N, C-alpha and C positions, 0 to 999 in steps of 0.2 A: 364516446359511442356515436356511430354514424347511422342515422336512420336509413334502413334499406328502402329501395324503390319497390313499389307495387308492380311487379313485372306483368301482372294480368292486364294492366293498362296498355301494355305494348303488344299483347297477343291479338292476332287476327282471328275473329270468330270463325271456327271451321264451318263450312257449308254442310247442310244436311244432304245425304245422298238422294233423297226424293224431293229436292228443291224444285219448285215450279220454274220451268225455263221461261226467261223473259228476253228473247232475242232482240226485240225492238229497243229495249232500254240498254242492253249490252252493246248494241251497235252505236248508240249515242255516246255511251261512256268511252268506247274505243275511239270514236272520232274526236272526242274532246281532249285526248292526251296531248295534242299539239297546241292546245291553248293553255293559258296560265292556270285557270281554275275550273273545276267542276263543282257546282253547288247543288246538293241534293237537299231540298228544303220542303218539309211537309209536317203536319201535326203528328202526334204520337200514333203509332199503330199502322203506319203505311209501309213498313218493310224497308226503311232507308238503309239501316245497317246490314240487313240480310242481302240486299241488292249489291251494295258496294263490296261486301266481303266475298260474295260469290263471283263477282266480276274479277277482282284482283287475284283470286286463286288461279285463274287461267291466264293471267297477264305475264308477259315475258319481261316486264320491267321489274326492277327491284322495288320493294314496298316497305315503307316505314309507317307503322300504324300507331296512333295514340288515341285512346279513349279518354275523353276529358271529364273532369268532375269539378265540384265546387272548390277543392283545394287548389286548382290550377289558376284561380284568380290571383294568387300570389305569383307575380311575374318570375321570381326566382325559381319557384317550383315548376311553373309552366316550362321555362327554358331548360331546366334540368331534365324534365321528362322528354322534351323535344329533342335535346341532344341524345338522350338514351335511345330514342326511337331511330334517329338518323345513324347512330353508331352501329346499329344492327345491320345497316347496309354497308358502311365503311367505317372501320374503327378509327380512322384518322380524323373523322369529322368531329368538330366540337372541342378539340383539345384546348385551344385558346379561350373559347367561351367558358369552358369549365374553370379555367384559371381566373377569368374575370369575375365569375360568380363567387369567388372566395373573398372578394373585397368586403370590408366592413360596411361600406355603403354600396348599394347596387349601382353599377355603372349605368350610364344612359342606355335605354332599351335599344336604340339603333346601333350602338357600338357592339352589343352582344349579338344581335341578329346579323349584323354585317359580317362578323367573324364566321358565323355559321354559313352564310351565303358564300363567302369566299372558299370555305372548305368544300362545300357541295360542288362549286364550280371547278375546283381543282380535282375533285374525284372524277368528274366528267362521266358519271354513271347515270343512264336513264333511270329516273327515280320518281315514284309516286308517293307523296306524303298524304296520308289520310288522317283527318282530324274528326273523330266521331263524337257526337253529342256536343257540338260547339255551343249550343244554347246554354250549357252549364257555365260558360264563361261570361261574366258580366262586368269585370273591372276594365276601366279605361286603359290601364297599363298593358293588360293582356291583349286588348284589341289593337293597341299601338304596335305591339310586337308583331302580331300577325299581319297587320296592315303594311308594316315596313317590309316584311318578308314578301308579301304579295307584290308590292310595288317594285322590288328589286330582285325578283325571283330569277334564278339562273335558268337558262334555256333547257337544261337537262332535267329540271324538276317540274312536276305537275302536282298541283295541290287539289285535294278533294276534301270538301267540307260537308259533313252531314249534320243537319240541324233542324230543330222544330220551328225556328223563326230566323228570318234573314239577319245576318250579322251586320254590325255597323262598319262595313268595309266598303271601299270605293266601287260598288257593283255597277253604278251607272256609267262610270268611266270605262270599266271593263266591257260592258255591253256595247258602248259606242265604238270600242276598238275591236270588237269581235273576239275578245279574249276569255269569254266565259261560256260554259255549257251549263244550262239550268234544267234540272229535273225536279218537277214540282208535284203537288198533290194530284193534279189531274192526270199526270203521267204515271204515277205510282198506283193509282186505283186499278184493281184487277179488272181485266176485260171478262166477258162471259166465258171465253175459252180458258183463260187463266183461272177463273173461279172454279170452273168444272174440274180442272186438273188438281187444284188445291184440295177441293172438298172430297173428290172421289179417289184420288191417288195418294196425295200426301196425308190426308186425314182418314183415309180408309172407309169412307161412307159409300152408300149405294143409293143415291137419290136421283130423281128424274131430271131431265133437262129443264122442264118447266119449273120445278122446284129450285133448281140452281139459278135460273134466270130471276125468279122471284126473290131469292135470298140475295143475289147480287144487286138487284134493284133496291131492296130494303136497306142494304148496307152501303149502297153506292160505291161498291168496290173497295170499301174500307177493310183492309186485310185483318186488322185486329178483331173487327166485328165478325168477319167470316170465321176466324179461328175460334172465337168464343162460341159462336153458334154451332160450329162443328163439334167442339168438346161436349156441348150440351146434348147434341144429337147422337153422340157415340153411345150414350146410355140406352139400353134396350127398352122397348115398349113405348118409345116416344113417337107420337104422330107428327111426322115431319111437316106436313102441310099446315096443321093447326099451330105448330110451334113457329113456323116462319111468319104466319099471319099475326102472331101475338106480340110483336114488338115494332115500334115506330119511333120516330124522333131523331134528334141529332146524336152525334157520337157519344156525348156524355151520358145521355139517358139510355142509349143502347148498351153502353158499357155497364152501367149500374144494373140494368135488368139482366144482362147475360151473365155477368160475374155472379150475381145472386143465384142464377140458375145453375151455374157450374159448381159453385161452392155447396149448394144444397144437395147436390147429387154425389159429392165426394164422400168417401168414408170419413168418419169423425176424426180418425188419426191423421188423415191427410189434411183435413181442414185445420186441425190444430198446428200441424207442421207449417202450412202456408202462412197462417196468421203469426206464428211465433218468429218466423224467419223473415218476415216482410220488412223489418227495420234495417236489414243488411243490404248495402249497395252491391256487395259481391258475396257469393255463398261458396263455402267448401264444406265437405262432410264434417271435419273436426270442429269447424266454427259453428255449424248448425247444431251439432251435438252439445256444444257448450251452451249455446243460447237456449236450447230446449231443456236445460237442467241436467245434462249428463246422459241423455238417451243415446244409445249407440247405433241406431238404425238409419241414420241420415243418408249415408251413401246409397243404400237401397232405395230410399224414398226419392232422392234426387234422380237416380237412374229411371225410376218409374215415371216421374213427372216429365223427364225429357222424352222418354219413349211415347208418352201420351200426349205430347204437344201442349202441355199445360203451361204455356207462357214462360218457359225456362230456356235461356240461351247459354250454351257452353262458351267459356272464354278462353279455352286452350284445347289443344289437341288431345291431352291426356284425360279430359273430362274430370279435372279436379276442381275447377272454379267455374261458377255459373253466375248469371244474374237473371232476375225476373224482368218480364216486360214492364216498362216504366208505369204504364197505366194500371196494370194488374197490381203491381206493388203499391201504388198509391191507393188503390181501392182497399187493399188488405190493411194497410196502415190506418186508414180511416176507421176501421172496425175495432181498433184496439182502444181500450180505456187508457187514461193517463197513467194509472198505476201499472198496467201491463207494459206499456211502452217503456216506462222508466226502469222496470225490473229487467226487461229484455236488453235494454241498452247497457245496464250495469254488467250483465253477463257477457255481452259482446266486448265491453271495455276490458274486463278481466282477461279474456282470451287474447285480445290484441296485445295487452301489456305483457302477458306471459310469453308472447312470441316476438317481443322487442319491436312491435309496430306501434310505437307510443303515440305518434301523430293521430292514427286512427282511434287509439284508445282514448285520447283526449276528446275527440269529436263525440264519441259515444258517451263518455262520462258527462260532458256538458249537456248532452241530450237527456241524460238520466236525471239531471238536476242535482247530482251529488257534487256540490261545489267543493267540499273538502278534498275529495278524491281528485277532482279536476285540478285544483290548485297544487296538490302534491305532484301530479304528473307534469304539469307545466313547469314547476320548479326543476324537475329532473332533466328536461330536454330543452328548455328555453335557451340556455346558453349555447349549446351545440347548434341549435337551429339558427340562432343569430350569427354565429361564426360562419355558417354556410351561406349567409346572405338572405335567408328566408325571413326578412324583417316583417313583411306583411302577414305571414303566417302567425308569428308570435303576437303581433299586434291584434290579429283577429281573435286569438285565444283570450287575450287579456280583455278585449272589448266585450267578450261574452260573459265576463265575470262582473258582478256589481262593483262599481268604482270604489265604494268604501272598503270592499275586501282587498282590492289591489293596493290602495293607499295604506291599509293597516298591516300589510305584509312587506317587510323590508326587501326581500328578494324580488317579489312581483313588482313592487314599485320601482326597483332598480331597472328591471328589464323593460318596464313601461317607459321609463325615462330614456333609456338607450334607443328604443324603437322610435321615439319622437325625435330625439337629437339627430339620429342618423338619417332621418327624412326631412330635417330642416326645421322642425317645430320646436324651436329652442325655448321659448317662454314657458309653455306647459311642461317641457322636459325638465326645466329648472324646478318647477313646483313638485314634480314627482321625485326628483333627486333629493329635495329637502325632506319630503315625507319619508323616503327610504332611509336616509341617514338617521333621522330621528328614531325610527322603529328599530334599526339595527343597533344603535347605541343603547336604546332602552332595553333591548333583549340581550345585550352583551354578546352579540353574534361574533363568529370567528373573524379575525382581522382581514382575511381574504375577501369576505363578503363586503366589509366596509371599504376595502380597496377598490372594488368595482364601482361603487357609487362615488367614491372620491375621484376616480378616473373620469367619471361622467361630469362631476363638478368642474374638473380641470378643463375638459373639452369645451364645456359651456363658457367657462371664464375666458378661454382663448378666442373662440370663434364667435361668441355672441356678445359677451360683455367687453371683449377686447382689453381685458385686465391681465396683462402678461405676467406680472409679478405674482398675482394670485394664482394664475395657472401653474406657475413653477412650484409654488408652495403646495398646492393641492396635488399635483402630479408626483411630487417628491414623496409626500406621505402616503399617496396611493401605492407607489412602488414598494415602499417599506412594508405596507400592509399586505400586498399581494404575495410577496415572496417569490420564489422561483417556480412554484407549481402552477402558475396561472399565465402561461406564455402568451396566449392571445390577448389577454387584458394588458399584459406588460408592454406589448408592441404598441397598443393604442396610447397607453400612458407615456411611453418613451417618445413617441412621435410628438405628442402634445408638449412634453417637456422640452424636446429639442427645438421645436418651433419657438417656444416662449424664450428659451435661453438665447437663441440667435438674436432675438429682438431686444434683449435687455442686458446681456452680459458678455463675457468672453466667448468668442467664436470657438475657442478650443473646447469649451464645455459642450457646446451644441454638436460639434463634430464627434466627440466621444459618445454622446447620447444617441446620435443617429447611427453610429457604427454598431452600438449594442442592439438597437432596434432592427438593423439589417441582419445581424447575426441570428437573432431569434426568429425573425421572419423567414430566413432561408431554412432554418432548421425545421420550421413548420410546413415548408413547401408553399407558403402563401406568397406567390410571385407577384400578385397584383399590388399588395400593400408594400412589398419590398421595392417595387418600381417607384412608388411614391416616395419612400424613404430615400432611395438612391438619388432621385432627383434633388431632394433637399440636401443630401450629403454632398453631392457634387458641387452645388452652389456654395455651400459653406466652405468646402475645401478651397475653392477658387478664391472666395473672399479672404480666406486665411493666407492666400499666397501660394497654394499648392496646386497649381494648374495641372501639372503632369500627373499627379496622383488622381485628380478628378477625371482626366482623360482615360487613364487606365481603368478606373471604376466604371465609367460609361461603356467602354469597350467590352469589359467582362460581362456587363449586364446585357448588352446587345447579343453577345455570343450565347448567353443563356437563353435568350428568346429566339434563337435560330435553330430550327430542327435539323434532323439528319438529312433531309432533302434540300437543305439550304434555304428554306423559306423562313423569312423573318416575321415573327408575330407582330400584329399591330400594337401590342403592348410596348414594343420598342420605340414607337413613334415619339413619345415624350422624351425618352432618353436621348434620342438622336437630336432633338432640338437643343437639349442641354449641351450635347457634344458639339453642335454647330457653334454655340456661343464660345466654347473653349477653343475651338480652332480659330475663331475670329480674333480672340485675344492674342494669338500668335501670328496674326496677319496671314493665316493660311486660308485665304478667301475662297478659293475654289473648293477646298475641302469643307469649309463651313457651308458654302452654298449647297454642295451635294448632300450634306447632312440635313440641312433645313428642308430641301426638296424631297428627300427620301422620307424624312419624318412627317412632312405634310401629307405625302401620299399614303403612308401607313395610318395616320390619324384620320384621313378621309375614309379609309376602309372601315374605321370604327364608327362612322356615321356621326362624328362630332362636328356637325356643320358649322356651328357658331365658333367652336373652339379652333377650328382650322383657320378661320380668319384671325383669331387672336394669336395663334401660333405664327401665322405668316407675319404678323407685326414684329415678332422677335427677330426676324431676318432683316429688318430695316437697316441696322448699321452695316451689315454686309452688302446689301444692295447699294447703299450710299457710297461705301468705300470702293465699289466697283464702277462708280460713275453713273448709276441708274437713279438719278435724283427724282424723276417723276414717279418711277415705280416705287421708290421708298416712301414718298409722301402719300401715294395712293394706298399703299398697304396700311399705313398708319390711319388714314382717314376711314378705311373700311373697318379697322379694328376698334377705333375709339368708341363708336356707339355701342358696340357689343361689350366693351370693357366697362362702360358706365352702367350696364345692366347686371353685372355679376358681382358677387361678393367673394369670389374665389381668387380672382387675379388681382395683382397689385396694379390698379388702374392708373395710378400716378405715372407709371413708366411711359405709357403711350402718349400722353399729353406732354410730358417732360421731353421725350425724344423728339417730338415735332418742334418744340421750342428750340432745342439744341440744333436741329438740322436747319431750321429757318435762320438762326443766328449765323451758322457756318456759311450760309448762302448770302450773308450780308444784311439780313432783315433783323437788325437789332431791335427795331420798334416792336416787332411781333413778340420777341422774347421778353421785352419790357412789359408788354400788356399781360403776358402769361404770368410773370412774377407778381405783378400787381394783383391780378385775379386770385392768385394763390396766397396773397398776403405775406410774401417773403420779406424778411428784413435781416440785416447783418447781426441782429441780436437774438435770432432764433436759437433754440436748443436743438442740436442734431438728434436725429432719430434713425435707427437702423433701416426701417422700411422706406425711408425717404432719401437714402444716400445719393441716388441718381439725381434727384431734384436739387439736393444741396450742391453737388458738383456743377450742375448746369447753372445754378444761380451764381456760383463763384466765377464761372466763365463770363456770365453777363456783366458782373461787376467789373471784370477786366475790360470787356468790350466797351463799357461805358466810361472807362478811365477812372473809376472810383477805386484807386489803388489802396487807399487807407482802409476803406470798408472791406475790400477784398482780402487785405492782409489780416485784418481782425477776424473776419469770418473764417478764413482758412486756418488760422491759429486755433480757433475753437474746434473746427472739424478735425484738425491734426490730433489734438488731445483725445478726441472721441475715438477715432479709429485706432490710435496707438493703444489706448486702454482696452479696447475690445479685441486687439490682435488682428485687425482687418488690414493685413499688409498689402493686399492688392489695391485697396482704396488709398492706403498711405502713399503708394507710388504715385498715383494721380495727384494727390494733394501736394507732394513735393514737386512734381512737374509744374503745377500751377503756381506754386510759391517761387519756382525758378523764374517764371515769366514776370511775376511782380517785382522780384529783386532786380532783374535785368532792366525793366522799364523804369525802375527807381534809381538806376545807376549804380547799384550795389553788385558789381560783377563777382566779388568774392563769395557772397552769399549765394548768388545764382549758381556758380560753379559747384559749391558745396552741396546744395540741394539736388542738382542734376546728377552729380556723381553718386550720391546715395541712391537715387532712383534707378540709375543704370545698374548699379551693383545688385540691387534687390530684384530687378526685372530679369537680368540675364539668365539665371538658372532655370526660370520658368517660361522664358520667351514671351514676356509681356510686351510685345511690340506696339500694340494699339494704344497702350498707355501714353505713348509719345506721338504716334501718328494721328491720333484723334484730337490733338491740341493744336494751338496756333502754330503756323509754319515757322514762326520765329524760333521755336525750340530747336528746329533742325540746324539753324545757323550756329548754334552753340556746341553741337556734337563733335565736329572735327577736333576741337581743342581738348576733348575728353576721350578721345579714341583709346588712349593708353589704359583707361579704366576697364573697359570691356570691349576690346577691338572687334570681336565677332558681332556683338549686338549692334554696335555703332555702324558697322559696315552694312548689316542687314537693314537698319533703319534708313540709312542714306540711300541704299539701293531701292528700298521700298518706297521712299519718297520721290526719287527721281524717275523711277519706272514702275508705277503702280500696275497691278495685275491686269485690271480691266480698263481703267481710265486711260492708261498709256496706249492701249490698242485703239481706243476710240478717238484719241486726240488727233490722229491723222485723217480722220474721216471728214469729208466735205459737208458736214451737217451741223446745224446750230446745236442740236443735242445728239451726240454720237450714239450709235448702237453699242450696247454692252457686248462683252465676249459671248455670253449666253445667247443674246439676241442674234448675233452674227451666226452662231452655230445653228440656231433654229431656222434662220433665213436660208442657210445652205441646204438644210433638209427639206424645206418647202420647195426650193428650186429643184431638188432631186425627185420631187413628186410624192413625198411622204405625206400622209394625212395626219391630222392632229393626234389620233390615238396611236398611230405608229411612231410618231415623234416622242410621245410620252413614254412608250415602251422602250424605245431606243435610248433615251436619256434617263430612264427610271425616275420620272417626275410625274406629278399628278396631271390629269387631263386638263383641269382648270388652270394649272400653272402655264401650260402650253398656250391656252387661249389668251391668258393675260399677256404673255410675251408677244404673241402675234398682234394683239391690239396696240401694244407699245410700238412695235415695228411699224404698223400702219400709220400711227400718229407721227412718228419721227420722219417717215418717208413721205408723208402727205398723200397716202393712197388709201383705197377702200377695198382692195381684193388681193388675193394671193398672186394672181397674174400681174396686176399692176405693181405689187411689191417686188416681184422677181425682175420685172422690166426696169423699174427705177433703180434697183440695186445694181443691175448690170450697167446702167448708164454711169453710176457713181463708182464703179469698180470695187464694189463691196463683196462680191461673190468670190469665195476662195476656190482655187483650182484643186 
C-alpha cells in the first residue's frame, strides 16, 4: 500500500474576487523575481498567504506551490512533496531524486537537492517556487535541504518563502549580495486606504472615515484584528464607535477579546461546528461530518462561513478543502476540554483511516491518547513507510509512544531498531533488536516477522560488530524465515550476506548472492539499492577473474540510468568509477580516465563533496600509469584525511596505494615505514579486505631483497586466494612468484608461474597485472610469446610505448605534461575558459582547475597567458 499525497498541500489558495488591491506590495514582488529569494515574514494574521497567492495568480511565470506542515520535518517527506510540486510545472523534474528516495537509507540531502536543481535547470522554464508556512519546518535536515537549494538555485527559479519567523537560512549573505526581497510586518499592515477598502467593500460595512481611522489605529493595521472586528460589527444593533473604543492591547489580547465577541454572536450550531472542527488542519465537508458525529450539513456551514469571512481559507478551486486562520483555530482549540479533544481526534482518525490516509490517522490517534489504536495503525504502515525512505516519520511515530510499549511489542521494536540502524545509531539499534527477537519468539510470531529482526541483527553484526561469520549465519536464517513474500527485506538480507560471504569464503558464493539481490531489486524497481548491489557485484566478478562480465554489467547499469533524451542520471556516477577500474585492468587508460572524470562530474552533481575527493583517489593508478606522478600523489593526499573520517570506505587502500607509488618511484624507505606502522610481518594471516595491502607488502619484501620472507608470504597468500576463487589476485601472486624465482636463479619455476599467469590473464585482458610489477617481468615475456602471442605483444607494446608517458617523454621538461594536460593547454591557447573546457571534455569544472594548476607548476608560470607563451617556446602546442 502506497500512502497517497495530500494534494491540497500543492494547491494555490484561490484569491477572493473582492480582495483588497495592494499595488505597492505587488510591485515589490514583481521586482523581486530577478533575485533568488522573496521573504514574506510577519506574525500570524498579516495576510502573507493571501498576498502571495493573489500575486502569483496574475504572474506569467510557472508556479509550484507547497504548503508546509509538521510532517515535512521528515526530509524524505519534504523532498517528496517538493518534487510533486515541481512536477506540476514539468513532469520530467525529480525523476532521479524520486529514485534516490527509494534507498533504504536516505542519501545525503545535497545529492537529492542537486538532482532537482539539475532537472529545473534542464527544464529552463521561468519558475516561482512558493513555500508557505515555512515556520512549520523545524528540523535541521529540512533547513539543510532548503539552504542547499537556495545556495545553488538555478537562474530560472525564484523562491518565495512565507513564514511567521525568519528561517535559519543565509539571509545576511543574500542581503549583502542584493539577492533577497523582504516584505515584513510593517509592509503588510493595512494603510488607512486599504483598511477602508477592506472594511467597507470586502466586509460589507458602512462605517465612517473617522471610525475606520480609529479602528486602523487600534489594530495598527493588523489584518486579522480588522477582520475580527468587522465580523463582530456585521451583527446588527452594534454601536460601532463604542465597540471600537472597547478593546486595546497587543495582538494576543485583541484576538482573545474579538474572538470571544465573534463566537458569542454566532448561532449555537455554528459555535459548535467551529469548536468541533478546530482540531483539523484541513477541512472538507465529509471529514467535518465525521468529526461532528455524522451530522450531514457541513458543506452548507462551510459555504456560509466562507461567505461570511469567518476566518476560513479555501485550499482549492472547487471549494472542497479549507483551513481556518491559524490564530482562530488556536483560540478554538484552547476552548476544548481534554475529553472533547480526544473524542474529536478519534473520530478524525477513523475517517482518515477509512480513506487510506493512514499517516494522518496516526497523528490524530496519537493526539487522542488511544495508544492501542495508534500502535495498530503504525504496525500497518511502518514497513511501507520505511521502504519509501521516510525513516524520520516512523521514528517520530515511535517516539510518541511510551518506550516500554515499543520494547514490549515485537513488530514495533523491530521497526524502532531499523530506524536507528539506518541512521547509524547501531548500539541502541542492537538493544531494540534484542528486545524484538525476545518478544517475537515468546509470542511464537510468524517466521517472516522474525526474519525482519534477524536481518537487522545481521546488518548490525556486519557493519557495527564487524563479525562477518555471525552476519552470514544471521542473514541465512533471516532469508529462510522471510520466504519469498518479503522482497524488500530479502534484498537487505542478501546484500548483507553477500558482503559477509565476500570477506569470509568463496567469492562464487558472494557473486551468486549479489546476483539474486540484483534480480529482486530490479523487479521492485528500486534502482538506488540495485546500483549499490551492482557495484559490489562488479567488484566480486573482477576479483573472481571475470572482468569482461563485470564490464558488461556496468554498461547495462549505465544504460539503465540514461533517459530517452540521452541524459545520464547522477546515480551512474559510482558505476562509472567501477567501470574505470575495469578499463584500467585492461590497460585501456584513456577509457579509464574518461570513466573516472565522467563519474566524478556526475558524483559532483549529487553534491557528495567529500565523496568526490575519495572517488578521485580511485583514479590514482590511472594517473600514475599515464605519467602524472604529482597529480596521482596529490589526489591521494586529498583523499586520505577524508578516508580516515569515514567508516564506509576501505581506508586501507589510500594509504597502501601511496606506499606502492612511493616504492615504484624508488622510495623504499617510505614503504618500509608504512609496513612498520601497519605492523606487517610475513607471518600474518591474509584477509580479504586487505588484499591490496598484502600484495604491496610482498612487493616491499622483494624490493628489500628478503626473498625467503617474500616466498613464504606469497605461498600463504596463494593458498588463500586459491581457496576463495580470487583468480584475479592469483594472477598477481604468480607474477610476483615469477620474480622471486627469477631472482633466486630458478628459471624453470619462473617460466612455469609466468606461463600460468599469462594463460589466466589473456581471456580477460588483465594487462596491468604485469605492467604494474617490476620491469624485470617484461624481459621474460619474449620467451613465452608462444603461450599467448596476442597478450604478450600487447604487453610489450604497452611497456615500450605507454599511452601518456610515451608522449610526455619527448618533452623538454623535468616533469612532462600528460596527454590530458596537453589537450587542455591547447584549449587554453584557443581561448576557451574553464567552464567551456569542462563542457568540451565532459569533465568536472574542478578537474579542469586541477589540471591547469599542474600545468602552471610544470611550466613554472602563474597565468594562462604565461602558460601559452612558455608552451610556444617549448613547442608543446599542437597544430
